[in-house]
N, C-alpha and C positions, 0 to 999 in steps of 0.2 A: 506797751507798759500795762494797759488795762487787760490785754489778753493774758500776759504772764501772771498778773494779779489774780485773774479769774481761774486760771489753771491751777495756781497754788491752792486756792480755796477748794477747788474741785478735788484735788489730791487729798487734802486734809479731810474733806467730807467723806470720801470713799474710804480712806485709811481708818477713820474712827467710826464711820457710819455702819460699816459691815459688822464689826464685832458687837456694836450696840444692838443692832437688829437681831443678830443671831442669838445673843444671850437673853434678849427680851423674849424671843420665841422659846428658848430652852427653859427659862423659868416658868413661862406660861404652861408649857407642856408638862413640866414636872408638877406644877400646881394642880393641873387637871387630871394627872395620872399618878397620884401619890403612891398607890400600891405597887406600881411597876418599879419603884426605886427603893423598896425596902431591902433589896439585895445589897445595897451599898453598905449596910451595917453588918453584913455577914463576912466582909473581907477580914482575913486573919492578919495578925501582926507579922507573922512570918512572910506572908505574901507582900505586904507593904514594904518590909525591909528589903526583900528581894528586888522589888520594883525600884526602890531608891538606889540599890546597888547597880542596877542596870543603867539608871540615869547617870550615876557617877562614871561608869565605864564609858558611856556615850560622850560625856564631856571630855574625858581623857582622849578618846579616839578623835574627837573634833579638834582637840589641841594638837594632836600628832600631825594633822593636816598642815597646820602652820609650821610646826617644827621641820617637816620634810620639805615644804615648799620654799623656805627661806635659805636652805642649805646651799643651793646653787649660787646664792649671792654672798656666800662667805659668812653667814650669820649662824651662830650656835646659841640655842635657847636652853635654859634650865627648865626643870619640871614646873617650878612655880611660875616661870615666865609664860610658857605656852598653856598650862592648865589655868592659871589665874586670869589671863587676858581672855580666854574662852568663856570662863564663868561670867566675867564682867560684861563681855560682849553679848552673851545670851540674855542677861538681865536687862541690858539697855535696849535690846531688840524688842522686848516686851513693851517698852515705852515709846520707842521711836519707830516710825514706819520705814519701809524700803530698806531694811537691814541696816538701820542707823548705827547699831552696835559695831558693825564692821568698820565704819569710819573711825571709831575710837580705837579699834585694834590697829588700824593703819597709822594713826597718829602716834600710838605707843611705840610701834616698831620704828617709826621715823625718829622719834626723840631719843629712844633708848639704844637703837642699833643702826641708825643712819640709813634705814631702808627708804628709798624714795617712794613717794606716793604713786608714781607711775609704775614702778615694779610691784608695789602692793596691789594696784588695780589689776595688773596682769595675773598675779597670784590668786586674787579673789575670784576673778572671772574664770580662770582655769579650774580652780577647785570646785566652783559652783557647777560648771559644765560637766565635769567628770562625775560629780555626785548626782546631778540630775539625770545623766545618762544611765548610770548604774541603777539608781532607784527606779527609773522608768522601766528598765530592762527586767528588774526583779519583779516589779508590779505586773508587767506583762506575762512573766513566767508564772506568777501566782494565778493569774487569770486563766492561762492555758492549763495549769495543773487542776484548777477548779473545774474546768470544762471536762477534763478526762475523768474526774471523780463523779460529776453530777450530770454531765451531758447538757449543761446549761451555760450560757455565756452572757456577760453584760456587754452588749454591743457598744454602748457609749464608752465604757471603760476601755474596750478594745481599740476603738478609734483614737481616744485620747492618748493612751500609752504607746500605741504603734506610731502615732504622729510624733510624740515626744522623743521616742528612741531614734527615729529617723532624723528629726531636726537637730537634736543635740549631738548625734553621731556625726552629721555633716559639719557642724560648727567645730567639733573637736578635730576632725581630719583636715578641714580647710582653713588655712591661715593666709589671708590675702596680703600681698606686698604693696605698700604705698610708697611712691617716689617722694623725694624731697619737695615739699610745697611750703610756701611762705605763710599760708593761713595758720594761725596759732592753734585753732581747734583741731585741724587736720594733723598738725605736728604732734599734738598730745596723743591723738589716736594712733599715729605712726609709732610713737615711743612705746605705747602700751602693747601694740602688736609685735614690735621687735622683742620686747621683754617676754611676751607670750611665747614667741617662737623658741626662745631659750629654754623654756620649760617643756614645750611640746615635743622637742627633739630629744629630751632626756627620758629614755625608755624605763630606766630604773624608777624614776619618780612616778611615771604614768602607772606602772604596775603596782607600786606601793599605795598610791592614792586610790586606785581602783579597788584594791584589796580593803583599804580602810573604809571606802564608801560601801562596799559589800557588807562589811562587819557592822557598820552603823545601821544600815537598813535591816540587817538580821536582828539587831538589838531592838529596833522598833517593832519588828514582827514578833519577837519573843515577848515583849511587853504587852502588845495587843492580845496575843494568844493566852497569856497568863491571866489577864483581866477577864477575858471571856470565860475562861475555865473557872475562875473564882466566882463568876456570876451564874454558875451552873448552866452555861450555854456554850460548851466547847465547840470550837470551829475547826474545820479542815485546815491543814497547813496552807493550802492554796489560798483560802480566804484571808488568813492572817498575813500572808506574804503580799497579797494584792493590796490590803489596807495599809500595811507597813510601807510599801513602795509609794503609795499615794501620800501618806503622811510626810515622808521625807521630801517628796517633790513639792508639796504645798509649803513646807517650811522654807525651802530655798527659793521658791517663786513667790516670796512674800510681798503683798501689797498693803498689808495692815501691820500694826505693831506686833511683832512675834507671830505673825500669821494668825492672830486671834480671830476666831469666827470662821476663817477660811478653812483651816484644818478640820475643825469640828464639823462644819457644815458638809464638807466633802466626805468625811468619814460616815456621817449619818446617811447622806445621799447614796453613796456607793454601797454601803451595807444593805440598805433597803433594796437596791438593785440585785443583790445576791441573796435575797430572802432572809436577812437578819432583821429582827424587829427593831423599831426605832428606839425603844426604851433602852435596850442593851447597848446599841451603838452609841447613843448619847452618853450613857454612863461611862463607856470605854473612853470616849473622847474627853469627857470632863475629868475623869480620874487621871488620864495621861497629862492633861494640861495642869492639873493641881500639883502633880509630882514635879513637873518641870519648873513651875513657879517656886515650889518649896525648896528644892535642892539648890537651884541657882540663887534664889533669894537669901538663903541661909549662909552660903559661902561668899557672896558678893562683898559684904562689909569688910571681911577679913582681907580680901584681895585688893579692894580699893585702898584700904589703909596701908597695905604693903607697897602698892604702886606709888602712893603719895609720899611715903617714907623714903622710898628709893630715889624719887625725883628730888626730894629735899636734900638727901646726902650728896647727890650729883651737883646740885647748886652750891652746896657748902664747899665742896672741893674746888669748884671753879672760882 
């Protein structure tokens, strides 16, 4: 009991300690290098609107993941269903660690469409693995492209992305079979793996989800490239792709609320490794984060109201 209690506090400490430490460092860095951040005020309204549009497309693409993954279970979602629950999930991820917003998405699908939490767990695991694999592969491609352009390579990044591609690739291709066992925890794992196998053998879904993952990482790459361009520090496509792949991997491998501090720290660190100055890398990371907060935050109240209204109508009918 004491061990579980200590582990819980350790998880909370890590989840909220990392972003606090990172943003404390970021504000200190900005305060001691104010002239490096004057570029922030040179961003044009056209660029900001374009970046907001990219965020909206990214939310839509993320919603399409859910739309496609629930089809094998006989569930059809409307635009407002999959777009709205993605918006709310993203906002809650900013507050809750360990992808807490995904749990809300699972409860919504269970209440509104009778999708079991076991099937949702398989869907979420499968989507995450495919996204991580594609983002890692594109990040590795960006690193290789950068090497061809500059004849320099970030060895740490090479090791990280190569390992990620290998690990996620094996997990996608390998699906262990568990025999019937009385242990309740093993039974739950078996049910998830059985549901996982149902998705893994559907080639059409694999192709479509992989394509959506590619588009999502391409959007992250475009957003990063545009911000660097606006800061008068345009980067090679390989560098933007490398950082875009890293950003998507860090968002999905989240250990802090909304991957706060983790995405930003990795962006600054990897940028420094490929000769991008700290100030511009930090600005790119902070602008990206602000856009995500703003777009999701503005849309969330509307969709929470819509979800609550829908639940109220269902209860009235019952």
